[in-house]
PABALUM-957943 format. One record per residue (C-alpha): residue number from 1; z, x, y negated. Coordinates in Angstrom, 2 decimals. Layout:
% residues N
NODE seq      pz      px      py
NODE NUM       Z       X       Y
...
***
This chain:
% residues 591
NODE seq      pz      px      py
NODE   1  -33.77   72.54  221.56
NODE   2  -34.44   75.98  220.31
NODE   3  -34.47   78.36  223.03
NODE   4  -31.48   80.44  224.14
NODE   5  -32.00   83.90  221.77
NODE   6  -29.79   86.03  224.35
NODE   7  -31.45   84.62  227.62
NODE   8  -35.07   84.87  225.89
NODE   9  -34.53   88.75  225.25
NODE  10  -33.50   89.26  228.81
NODE  11  -36.20   87.33  230.03
NODE  12  -38.67   89.28  227.70
NODE  13  -37.78   92.53  229.38
NODE  14  -40.37   93.49  231.73
NODE  15  -40.00   94.89  235.42
NODE  16  -43.68   95.72  235.87
NODE  17  -43.77   97.53  232.51
NODE  18  -40.42  100.00  233.19
NODE  19  -41.65  100.91  236.25
NODE  20  -45.07  101.44  234.88
NODE  21  -42.96  103.59  232.00
NODE  22  -41.14  105.51  234.06
NODE  23  -44.44  106.78  236.68
NODE  24  -45.66  107.94  233.81
NODE  25  -43.27  109.93  232.18
NODE  26  -42.45  111.41  235.30
NODE  27  -45.83  112.87  235.89
NODE  28  -44.49  116.03  234.06
NODE  29  -41.82  118.54  234.82
NODE  30  -39.86  118.55  231.54
NODE  31  -37.77  121.92  231.18
NODE  32  -36.75  121.91  227.32
NODE  33  -39.33  123.70  225.20
NODE  34  -41.70  123.55  227.44
NODE  35  -45.49  122.33  227.32
NODE  36  -45.12  119.88  230.26
NODE  37  -42.13  118.39  227.98
NODE  38  -44.28  118.43  224.92
NODE  39  -46.71  116.42  226.41
NODE  40  -44.07  113.61  227.42
NODE  41  -42.76  113.93  224.19
NODE  42  -46.84  113.42  222.90
NODE  43  -46.59  110.06  225.65
NODE  44  -43.72  108.36  224.00
NODE  45  -44.59  108.84  220.56
NODE  46  -47.93  107.49  221.05
NODE  47  -46.74  104.59  222.86
NODE  48  -43.32  103.50  220.28
NODE  49  -46.04  104.14  217.87
NODE  50  -48.37  101.05  219.35
NODE  51  -45.05   99.07  218.68
NODE  52  -45.32   99.51  214.99
NODE  53  -41.83  101.76  214.38
NODE  54  -41.73  104.22  211.98
NODE  55  -41.99  107.36  213.69
NODE  56  -40.25  111.06  212.90
NODE  57  -40.81  114.22  215.03
NODE  58  -39.09  117.31  215.09
NODE  59  -38.94  121.12  216.21
NODE  60  -35.90  122.53  216.02
NODE  61  -34.52  125.95  217.72
NODE  62  -32.39  125.93  220.49
NODE  63  -30.94  128.37  222.77
NODE  64  -32.10  127.02  226.29
NODE  65  -31.50  128.25  229.98
NODE  66  -34.14  128.19  232.37
NODE  67  -33.11  128.94  236.02
NODE  68  -35.43  131.08  238.13
NODE  69  -35.72  132.57  241.82
NODE  70  -32.24  133.15  243.37
NODE  71  -31.22  134.77  246.79
NODE  72  -27.96  135.17  248.66
NODE  73  -28.76  138.21  251.26
NODE  74  -26.01  138.61  253.78
NODE  75  -25.21  142.41  254.28
NODE  76  -24.27  144.35  257.43
NODE  77  -24.44  142.78  261.05
NODE  78  -25.93  140.07  261.29
NODE  79  -27.89  140.43  257.65
NODE  80  -29.83  137.34  256.62
NODE  81  -31.16  135.86  253.62
NODE  82  -29.18  132.40  252.57
NODE  83  -31.55  129.84  250.78
NODE  84  -30.21  129.32  246.84
NODE  85  -30.52  127.97  243.71
NODE  86  -29.19  129.82  240.57
NODE  87  -28.10  128.12  237.30
NODE  88  -29.08  127.40  233.36
NODE  89  -26.73  129.85  231.66
NODE  90  -25.72  132.04  234.42
NODE  91  -26.39  135.96  234.16
NODE  92  -29.19  137.33  235.67
NODE  93  -29.12  140.12  237.77
NODE  94  -30.18  143.80  237.88
NODE  95  -33.29  144.12  239.78
NODE  96  -31.02  145.67  242.30
NODE  97  -29.03  142.78  242.73
NODE  98  -25.45  142.26  242.79
NODE  99  -23.57  143.43  245.69
NODE 100  -20.05  142.74  246.14
NODE 101  -17.22  141.15  248.97
NODE 102  -17.17  137.28  249.22
NODE 103  -13.67  136.13  249.02
NODE 104  -13.11  132.31  250.18
NODE 105  -11.79  129.98  247.17
NODE 106  -12.61  126.44  247.89
NODE 107  -11.15  124.29  245.80
NODE 108   -8.32  126.76  244.75
NODE 109   -7.41  128.00  241.46
NODE 110   -9.24  131.17  241.15
NODE 111   -6.23  134.25  241.19
NODE 112   -6.55  137.96  241.12
NODE 113   -8.02  138.05  244.76
NODE 114  -11.35  137.43  243.17
NODE 115  -11.53  140.51  240.86
NODE 116  -14.62  142.68  241.29
NODE 117  -15.49  139.86  244.04
NODE 118  -17.82  137.09  244.44
NODE 119  -15.94  133.93  244.69
NODE 120  -16.94  131.02  247.34
NODE 121  -16.33  128.11  245.43
NODE 122  -16.42  124.29  246.89
NODE 123  -18.57  121.67  244.83
NODE 124  -21.29  121.40  242.04
NODE 125  -21.57  124.29  239.41
NODE 126  -19.58  123.55  236.70
NODE 127  -18.52  125.39  233.23
NODE 128  -14.92  124.94  233.94
NODE 129  -15.05  126.58  237.17
NODE 130  -17.42  129.49  235.90
NODE 131  -15.03  130.26  232.81
NODE 132  -12.01  130.73  235.25
NODE 133  -13.41  132.77  237.60
NODE 134  -14.87  135.04  234.62
NODE 135  -11.01  134.90  233.41
NODE 136  -10.09  136.09  236.77
NODE 137  -12.76  138.84  236.58
NODE 138  -14.57  137.78  239.37
NODE 139  -18.58  139.09  238.91
NODE 140  -20.20  136.25  241.05
NODE 141  -20.25  132.83  241.98
NODE 142  -21.16  131.15  245.16
NODE 143  -20.95  127.01  245.02
NODE 144  -21.09  124.91  248.12
NODE 145  -22.86  121.98  246.99
NODE 146  -23.52  118.88  249.20
NODE 147  -26.34  118.98  251.61
NODE 148  -28.39  119.15  248.76
NODE 149  -29.14  121.64  245.77
NODE 150  -28.36  120.34  242.33
NODE 151  -29.49  121.82  239.37
NODE 152  -26.26  122.64  236.80
NODE 153  -25.86  124.30  233.85
NODE 154  -22.36  126.36  233.49
NODE 155  -21.99  126.87  229.65
NODE 156  -19.16  125.23  227.87
NODE 157  -20.81  125.76  224.73
NODE 158  -21.59  122.33  222.96
NODE 159  -25.67  122.91  221.59
NODE 160  -26.56  125.91  220.39
NODE 161  -23.90  128.75  219.84
NODE 162  -22.43  129.61  216.40
NODE 163  -20.78  133.17  216.09
NODE 164  -17.71  131.75  217.07
NODE 165  -18.81  130.16  220.50
NODE 166  -21.27  132.75  221.33
NODE 167  -19.25  134.93  222.80
NODE 168  -17.89  131.99  225.17
NODE 169  -21.33  131.79  226.97
NODE 170  -21.36  132.72  230.44
NODE 171  -21.76  136.27  231.58
NODE 172  -20.78  135.54  235.37
NODE 173  -23.96  135.28  237.77
NODE 174  -23.88  131.97  239.78
NODE 175  -25.57  130.62  242.27
NODE 176  -25.59  127.61  244.65
NODE 177  -25.82  127.10  248.35
NODE 178  -26.39  123.96  250.95
NODE 179  -23.26  122.51  252.84
NODE 180  -24.13  124.19  256.29
NODE 181  -24.50  127.79  255.10
NODE 182  -21.42  127.55  253.12
NODE 183  -19.43  126.66  256.08
NODE 184  -20.65  129.49  257.58
NODE 185  -20.23  132.04  255.14
NODE 186  -16.97  130.75  254.85
NODE 187  -16.25  131.52  258.39
NODE 188  -17.30  135.08  258.01
NODE 189  -15.57  134.85  254.54
NODE 190  -12.17  134.16  256.01
NODE 191  -12.39  137.09  258.63
NODE 192  -12.53  139.32  255.71
NODE 193  -15.78  140.94  256.42
NODE 194  -18.87  139.48  254.75
NODE 195  -20.59  141.41  251.96
NODE 196  -23.62  139.83  250.11
NODE 197  -26.00  140.79  247.33
NODE 198  -26.98  138.18  245.08
NODE 199  -30.15  138.45  243.15
NODE 200  -30.84  136.11  240.25
NODE 201  -33.12  135.00  237.36
NODE 202  -32.41  133.41  234.16
NODE 203  -34.73  132.90  231.42
NODE 204  -32.13  132.40  228.27
NODE 205  -33.89  132.24  225.05
NODE 206  -34.46  130.83  221.69
NODE 207  -37.02  128.02  221.88
NODE 208  -39.12  125.46  219.82
NODE 209  -37.62  122.22  221.08
NODE 210  -38.82  118.74  220.29
NODE 211  -36.93  115.62  219.00
NODE 212  -38.40  112.02  218.50
NODE 213  -36.70  109.16  216.40
NODE 214  -38.36  106.13  215.86
NODE 215  -36.80  103.27  213.43
NODE 216  -37.01   99.88  213.78
NODE 217  -35.40   98.08  210.67
NODE 218  -33.03   95.41  209.84
NODE 219  -33.32   92.61  207.92
NODE 220  -30.08   91.70  205.51
NODE 221  -28.72   95.59  206.74
NODE 222  -31.76   97.64  206.93
NODE 223  -29.98  100.73  206.33
NODE 224  -27.83  100.52  209.24
NODE 225  -28.42  101.03  212.47
NODE 226  -27.65  101.54  216.29
NODE 227  -28.31  104.99  217.08
NODE 228  -30.08  104.16  221.09
NODE 229  -30.43  107.62  222.36
NODE 230  -31.82  109.13  226.07
NODE 231  -33.09  112.69  226.96
NODE 232  -36.37  113.45  227.65
NODE 233  -35.75  116.81  229.18
NODE 234  -35.72  116.86  233.28
NODE 235  -34.51  118.61  236.24
NODE 236  -37.79  118.63  238.09
NODE 237  -39.68  115.27  237.82
NODE 238  -36.42  113.59  237.05
NODE 239  -37.38  110.26  237.74
NODE 240  -34.11  108.50  237.37
NODE 241  -32.89  111.51  235.29
NODE 242  -34.11  110.75  232.57
NODE 243  -37.53  109.26  233.17
NODE 244  -36.37  105.57  233.90
NODE 245  -33.77  105.90  231.04
NODE 246  -36.50  106.63  228.02
NODE 247  -38.79  103.63  230.33
NODE 248  -35.70  101.23  229.10
NODE 249  -35.76  103.02  225.26
NODE 250  -39.84  101.99  225.59
NODE 251  -39.57   98.85  226.40
NODE 252  -36.35   98.12  224.01
NODE 253  -38.67   99.14  221.56
NODE 254  -41.57   96.46  222.79
NODE 255  -39.42   93.72  222.97
NODE 256  -37.16   94.07  219.74
NODE 257  -40.62   94.73  217.55
NODE 258  -41.39   91.12  218.18
NODE 259  -38.20   90.25  217.53
NODE 260  -37.58   92.29  214.47
NODE 261  -37.09   89.34  211.92
NODE 262  -34.23   88.17  213.84
NODE 263  -32.09   91.77  213.55
NODE 264  -29.48   91.79  210.73
NODE 265  -29.00   95.61  211.33
NODE 266  -31.98   97.63  213.32
NODE 267  -32.17  100.57  215.93
NODE 268  -32.58  103.72  215.64
NODE 269  -34.40  105.32  218.71
NODE 270  -33.90  109.08  219.46
NODE 271  -35.25  111.08  222.59
NODE 272  -33.72  114.34  222.75
NODE 273  -34.67  117.90  224.22
NODE 274  -31.78  120.25  225.35
NODE 275  -29.76  118.11  227.36
NODE 276  -30.38  119.80  230.77
NODE 277  -30.87  123.66  229.66
NODE 278  -29.54  123.50  226.68
NODE 279  -25.80  121.65  226.72
NODE 280  -27.00  119.05  224.66
NODE 281  -28.50  121.11  221.95
NODE 282  -30.76  118.22  220.89
NODE 283  -28.35  115.74  219.76
NODE 284  -26.06  118.36  218.03
NODE 285  -29.02  119.78  216.41
NODE 286  -29.47  115.81  214.65
NODE 287  -26.00  115.01  214.13
NODE 288  -25.26  118.61  212.54
NODE 289  -28.65  117.79  210.36
NODE 290  -28.32  114.29  209.62
NODE 291  -24.65  114.01  209.60
NODE 292  -24.35  112.28  206.26
NODE 293  -27.15  109.45  207.15
NODE 294  -24.78  108.71  210.26
NODE 295  -21.99  108.84  208.85
NODE 296  -22.92  106.54  205.97
NODE 297  -25.04  104.37  208.15
NODE 298  -25.15  104.21  212.00
NODE 299  -22.97  101.86  213.13
NODE 300  -22.61  102.82  216.94
NODE 301  -24.28  105.24  219.37
NODE 302  -25.49  103.61  222.88
NODE 303  -26.75  105.77  225.19
NODE 304  -28.78  105.56  228.25
NODE 305  -29.15  107.66  231.01
NODE 306  -30.02  107.74  235.08
NODE 307  -30.86  104.12  234.84
NODE 308  -32.39  101.60  238.27
NODE 309  -31.33  103.90  241.15
NODE 310  -31.90  102.90  244.77
NODE 311  -28.41  101.96  245.85
NODE 312  -27.06  101.80  242.44
NODE 313  -24.89   98.81  242.77
NODE 314  -22.07   99.46  240.94
NODE 315  -21.94   98.69  236.64
NODE 316  -17.82   98.28  237.02
NODE 317  -17.11  101.34  236.35
NODE 318  -19.46  102.03  233.16
NODE 319  -18.01  104.10  229.92
NODE 320  -17.21  103.06  226.76
NODE 321  -14.41  103.53  223.69
NODE 322  -11.65  101.12  223.52
NODE 323  -13.36   99.44  220.42
NODE 324  -16.28   98.99  222.34
NODE 325  -15.29   97.78  225.72
NODE 326  -14.70   94.15  225.16
NODE 327  -18.66   93.70  223.92
NODE 328  -19.51   95.99  226.79
NODE 329  -17.74   94.11  229.26
NODE 330  -19.32   90.87  228.28
NODE 331  -22.57   91.94  228.66
NODE 332  -22.58   93.48  232.07
NODE 333  -20.37   90.29  232.97
NODE 334  -23.65   88.08  231.81
NODE 335  -26.07   89.97  233.57
NODE 336  -24.15   90.97  236.77
NODE 337  -20.90   89.29  237.13
NODE 338  -19.23   92.24  237.31
NODE 339  -16.15   93.10  235.82
NODE 340  -16.36   96.09  233.44
NODE 341  -13.35   98.35  234.16
NODE 342  -11.82  100.40  231.16
NODE 343  -12.97  103.67  231.58
NODE 344  -12.70  105.84  228.25
NODE 345  -15.61  107.51  227.65
NODE 346  -15.94  111.18  228.78
NODE 347  -17.34  114.74  226.87
NODE 348  -20.77  114.45  228.51
NODE 349  -23.94  112.73  228.06
NODE 350  -24.80  113.39  224.83
NODE 351  -21.29  112.39  222.91
NODE 352  -22.52  114.94  219.88
NODE 353  -20.98  112.17  217.61
NODE 354  -17.38  111.57  217.70
NODE 355  -16.74  113.97  215.01
NODE 356  -18.68  111.81  212.48
NODE 357  -16.14  108.88  213.58
NODE 358  -19.26  107.28  215.53
NODE 359  -18.08  104.19  218.14
NODE 360  -19.94  104.83  221.89
NODE 361  -20.95  102.66  224.65
NODE 362  -22.10  103.90  228.07
NODE 363  -23.97  106.92  229.27
NODE 364  -25.16  105.42  232.73
NODE 365  -24.37  101.70  233.67
NODE 366  -24.81  101.75  237.28
NODE 367  -24.28  103.89  239.88
NODE 368  -23.61  103.88  243.89
NODE 369  -20.88  102.11  245.19
NODE 370  -17.81  104.25  246.37
NODE 371  -17.85  105.92  249.57
NODE 372  -17.63  109.27  251.62
NODE 373  -20.66  110.81  250.79
NODE 374  -21.00  114.60  250.01
NODE 375  -22.81  113.96  246.76
NODE 376  -20.04  111.58  245.62
NODE 377  -17.43  113.90  246.31
NODE 378  -18.78  116.73  244.70
NODE 379  -19.31  114.83  241.90
NODE 380  -15.38  113.33  242.07
NODE 381  -14.81  117.06  242.03
NODE 382  -16.94  117.74  238.74
NODE 383  -15.28  115.35  236.82
NODE 384  -11.91  116.00  237.63
NODE 385  -11.05  113.08  239.95
NODE 386  -11.70  110.61  237.24
NODE 387  -14.98  108.97  238.78
NODE 388  -14.08  105.95  240.58
NODE 389  -17.58  105.66  241.85
NODE 390  -20.31  107.41  244.66
NODE 391  -22.32  109.35  241.83
NODE 392  -25.91  108.75  240.99
NODE 393  -27.27  108.87  244.35
NODE 394  -28.34  112.31  246.63
NODE 395  -31.37  112.75  244.93
NODE 396  -29.55  112.70  241.34
NODE 397  -30.81  117.08  240.01
NODE 398  -32.93  117.91  242.70
NODE 399  -36.13  117.69  243.50
NODE 400  -36.15  114.74  244.85
NODE 401  -35.56  112.67  242.02
NODE 402  -39.00  111.19  242.20
NODE 403  -40.65  107.18  241.73
NODE 404  -39.29  106.16  245.12
NODE 405  -35.91  106.45  244.14
NODE 406  -36.07  103.89  241.34
NODE 407  -35.53  100.56  242.91
NODE 408  -37.32   97.97  240.66
NODE 409  -34.89   95.50  240.43
NODE 410  -31.51   97.62  239.73
NODE 411  -34.13   99.14  236.88
NODE 412  -34.54   95.57  235.69
NODE 413  -31.15   94.86  235.47
NODE 414  -30.01   97.77  233.62
NODE 415  -32.41   97.33  231.08
NODE 416  -30.81   93.70  230.48
NODE 417  -27.73   94.76  230.11
NODE 418  -28.97   97.14  227.37
NODE 419  -31.20   94.39  225.83
NODE 420  -28.21   92.12  225.76
NODE 421  -25.77   95.16  224.10
NODE 422  -28.61   95.87  221.34
NODE 423  -29.40   92.58  220.51
NODE 424  -25.77   91.31  220.16
NODE 425  -25.02   94.68  218.42
NODE 426  -28.37   93.97  215.69
NODE 427  -27.36   90.33  215.39
NODE 428  -23.75   89.97  215.25
NODE 429  -22.78   89.30  211.68
NODE 430  -19.68   91.29  212.48
NODE 431  -19.97   94.25  213.90
NODE 432  -18.13   93.62  217.10
NODE 433  -15.53   96.44  217.28
NODE 434  -12.19   95.61  218.50
NODE 435   -9.71   98.06  217.26
NODE 436   -6.55   96.44  218.40
NODE 437   -7.90   98.22  221.65
NODE 438   -7.48  101.21  220.01
NODE 439   -4.36  100.84  218.72
NODE 440   -2.95  100.00  222.28
NODE 441   -4.34  103.13  223.81
NODE 442   -3.04  105.57  220.52
NODE 443    0.34  103.87  221.52
NODE 444    0.01  104.67  224.97
NODE 445   -1.35  108.09  224.25
NODE 446    1.44  109.37  221.89
NODE 447    4.08  107.34  223.91
NODE 448    2.71  109.91  227.04
NODE 449    2.84  113.04  225.15
NODE 450    6.43  112.06  223.67
NODE 451    7.91  111.50  227.18
NODE 452    5.91  114.71  228.53
NODE 453    7.20  116.79  225.75
NODE 454   10.63  115.17  226.00
NODE 455   13.40  116.48  222.84
NODE 456   11.46  119.26  221.95
NODE 457    9.11  117.65  219.48
NODE 458    9.24  114.27  217.68
NODE 459    6.11  111.97  218.10
NODE 460    7.92  108.88  215.32
NODE 461    5.86  109.35  212.74
NODE 462    2.47  108.62  214.50
NODE 463    3.99  105.97  216.21
NODE 464    5.29  104.38  213.76
NODE 465    1.85  104.29  211.74
NODE 466    0.09  102.90  215.18
NODE 467    2.99   99.96  215.47
NODE 468    1.78   99.60  211.13
NODE 469   -2.11   99.70  212.89
NODE 470   -1.51   97.73  215.60
NODE 471   -0.34   94.68  213.52
NODE 472   -2.96   95.41  210.98
NODE 473   -5.55   95.44  213.49
NODE 474   -4.79   92.11  214.87
NODE 475   -5.03   90.36  211.58
NODE 476   -8.29   91.76  210.73
NODE 477   -9.84   90.75  214.32
NODE 478   -8.37   87.44  213.48
NODE 479  -10.30   87.20  210.21
NODE 480  -13.29   88.47  212.02
NODE 481  -13.68   85.99  214.68
NODE 482  -12.81   82.99  212.11
NODE 483  -15.66   84.49  209.62
NODE 484  -18.18   85.33  212.14
NODE 485  -18.08   81.94  213.57
NODE 486  -18.48   80.45  210.38
NODE 487  -21.77   82.90  210.04
NODE 488  -23.38   81.45  213.35
NODE 489  -25.60   79.16  210.73
NODE 490  -26.64   80.58  207.47
NODE 491  -22.70   80.04  205.99
NODE 492  -21.42   80.32  202.40
NODE 493  -22.15   83.19  199.79
NODE 494  -18.09   83.86  200.27
NODE 495  -18.33   84.23  204.18
NODE 496  -21.13   86.46  203.55
NODE 497  -19.39   88.48  201.46
NODE 498  -16.35   88.62  203.57
NODE 499  -18.02   89.66  206.20
NODE 500  -19.66   92.78  204.72
NODE 501  -16.60   93.67  203.67
NODE 502  -15.18   93.76  207.16
NODE 503  -17.99   95.71  208.19
NODE 504  -17.82   98.08  205.92
NODE 505  -13.95   98.35  206.99
NODE 506  -14.43   98.60  210.59
NODE 507  -17.46  101.46  209.75
NODE 508  -14.68  103.43  207.68
NODE 509  -11.71  102.63  210.43
NODE 510  -13.88  104.73  212.92
NODE 511  -14.96  107.67  210.84
NODE 512  -10.71  107.69  210.59
NODE 513   -9.78  107.54  214.21
NODE 514  -12.34  108.59  216.57
NODE 515  -12.26  111.97  215.14
NODE 516   -8.39  112.61  215.92
NODE 517   -8.64  110.30  219.19
NODE 518  -11.63  112.37  220.78
NODE 519  -11.46  115.66  218.96
NODE 520   -9.76  118.52  218.44
NODE 521  -12.60  120.44  216.40
NODE 522  -12.46  117.32  214.23
NODE 523  -15.60  115.94  211.96
NODE 524  -17.70  119.17  211.16
NODE 525  -17.90  121.32  214.23
NODE 526  -18.16  120.46  218.52
NODE 527  -15.66  120.99  221.05
NODE 528  -16.48  122.82  224.12
NODE 529  -18.09  120.75  227.22
NODE 530  -14.82  120.51  228.94
NODE 531  -12.78  117.64  229.85
NODE 532  -10.75  116.20  227.02
NODE 533   -7.73  114.25  226.89
NODE 534   -6.79  111.61  223.76
NODE 535   -5.45  112.52  220.96
NODE 536   -6.23  116.49  222.08
NODE 537   -4.59  118.46  219.41
NODE 538   -1.51  116.66  220.03
NODE 539   -1.41  117.28  223.95
NODE 540   -0.17  121.04  223.96
NODE 541    3.62  119.21  223.17
NODE 542    4.00  119.24  226.72
NODE 543    4.36  122.83  226.69
NODE 544    7.04  123.25  224.27
NODE 545    9.71  121.77  227.08
NODE 546    8.49  124.88  229.22
NODE 547    9.26  127.17  226.49
NODE 548   12.21  129.10  225.62
NODE 549   13.76  128.01  222.36
NODE 550   13.13  129.52  219.74
NODE 551   10.67  132.07  221.16
NODE 552    7.49  133.46  219.34
NODE 553    5.48  131.11  220.87
NODE 554    7.61  128.08  220.45
NODE 555    7.46  128.35  217.15
NODE 556    3.98  129.08  216.71
NODE 557    2.65  126.55  219.02
NODE 558    5.47  124.19  216.86
NODE 559    3.97  125.16  213.35
NODE 560    0.68  123.62  215.38
NODE 561    1.76  120.51  216.55
NODE 562    3.72  119.52  213.07
NODE 563    0.09  119.99  211.17
NODE 564   -1.59  118.28  213.88
NODE 565    0.84  115.54  213.99
NODE 566    0.35  115.52  210.03
NODE 567   -3.22  114.72  210.55
NODE 568   -3.16  112.18  213.45
NODE 569   -0.18  110.11  211.35
NODE 570   -2.54  110.49  208.21
NODE 571   -5.34  109.27  210.37
NODE 572   -3.44  106.41  211.44
NODE 573   -2.09  105.38  208.04
NODE 574   -5.32  105.57  206.48
NODE 575   -7.49  103.38  209.08
NODE 576   -4.15  100.88  208.43
NODE 577   -4.84  101.02  204.57
NODE 578   -8.25  100.37  204.94
NODE 579   -7.45   97.42  206.97
NODE 580   -4.98   95.94  204.20
NODE 581   -7.10   96.45  201.40
NODE 582  -10.09   95.09  203.02
NODE 583   -7.97   91.32  204.00
NODE 584   -6.59   91.60  200.69
NODE 585   -9.85   91.88  198.84
NODE 586  -11.28   88.77  201.26
NODE 587   -8.23   86.54  200.54
NODE 588   -6.30   87.12  203.70
NODE 589   -2.58   86.62  202.74
NODE 590   -0.23   88.49  204.53
NODE 591    1.86   86.22  207.15
***
């Protein structure tokens, strides 16, 4: 009896090789655009070339920010220095530093009381909090971290800036201190007598940064591929973030290169720089400069980040799109026995391809279980309370992210999830996309917007379009299941032609629906690195209910919302038309 190919692909993943690759990559401190990062790229390039992949290396300009030395000096009686770090894209202070009174803001919204002062806030440094502090007129910020100091980036500009976004780069000085020191400063700040002097040196400038892609072509659809990506740059040695993930990519290149003849469609391995110090500048540059190729040929963006951490036993919280959830859930269930929850992929982790309409699956797949850890609580705060796990480990984004934090068995398990996912995406006769789930998500979202807007805005046009999509997507899924099942062997010519037509349709549906479901900027630009709600362009409809009817503000917003409603309705109707024409083409009669 022939060996089960899926079991074979899982068995082929080598835990020993994964650990070896991780140790090699994490030898270097990989600041974006640095000499050490280039050495890591050299290693990766040489290794995947050994597996026979077609390799291309790029070098592009990116605005990159390296944090340097920083200090917090407590002024007045009991003067002392508090250990701290500054952050990527923080403003630098003058040589003499920045002195000011400290105001305790905690988790509260930043108000006028911080104007001209230094705000003391809880949690990890974040773009949203930094922008709020700037808008409130704060001169500086001190973030109170968990017991460990976590490196962060505070710019909300996604990728390198344009003339339109350059003004949004942070102008505020930001540092982070440890929890114990923060408690002491908070007690003094609450008495109203805390003044500090901040020093921060941040090297922010345009640098040449590397980018590596390696292609493994499929046999039946050689021009189509899964974009399998991960960043190489790191904070400090970054063994978990992102050395172990790079190791998974290298191991997939080794394993799949030996099975290339069995792949219907291929894999494009993409190694980015600029993730940690350029706010996803590498993946954004690639999306911008290879837009047409990705639009026409990429079937999925599969991202990998921070795999194999010790204690990372939870895989049920991995992120997907609605249309990719079903396959992701099967892969995680088949490897781990865990049930994947439905968690919408968020604006993070090199998700630079939503405007193109590229379906997406995963960022990190494993995490710490939920608990009372300070790091987990800080991460939950950073994600707006949406995280239902304990984070990626206390060592995440610290000097302690070293190879001893990698659990060999966990890394092997995570790699097997990716191996199974890649195999299924590359070998399935019909792409494993389920747009019934997308239609259901859109219906729920639009109904929620209607409820929030009340009588002030009419959501019936897009809701009606979603009902038509729901019916069509159900018919397409049934046809795809039947035709795909018939092609487990070679199948007939008619079946192969029908499968090809369905695959074309599935790609075009994504190009139509994903931009309106996930972006406000649309196909050719990038939204800020801030939380984004589903169908973001229509979310402001809720504000109409709070405005004076007939006011300038309400009428200008209404004008914008009508245009956005037209855009969303048209996108959904276009997806339905794609389905109906495809079903007609393959001889599926309307019931």
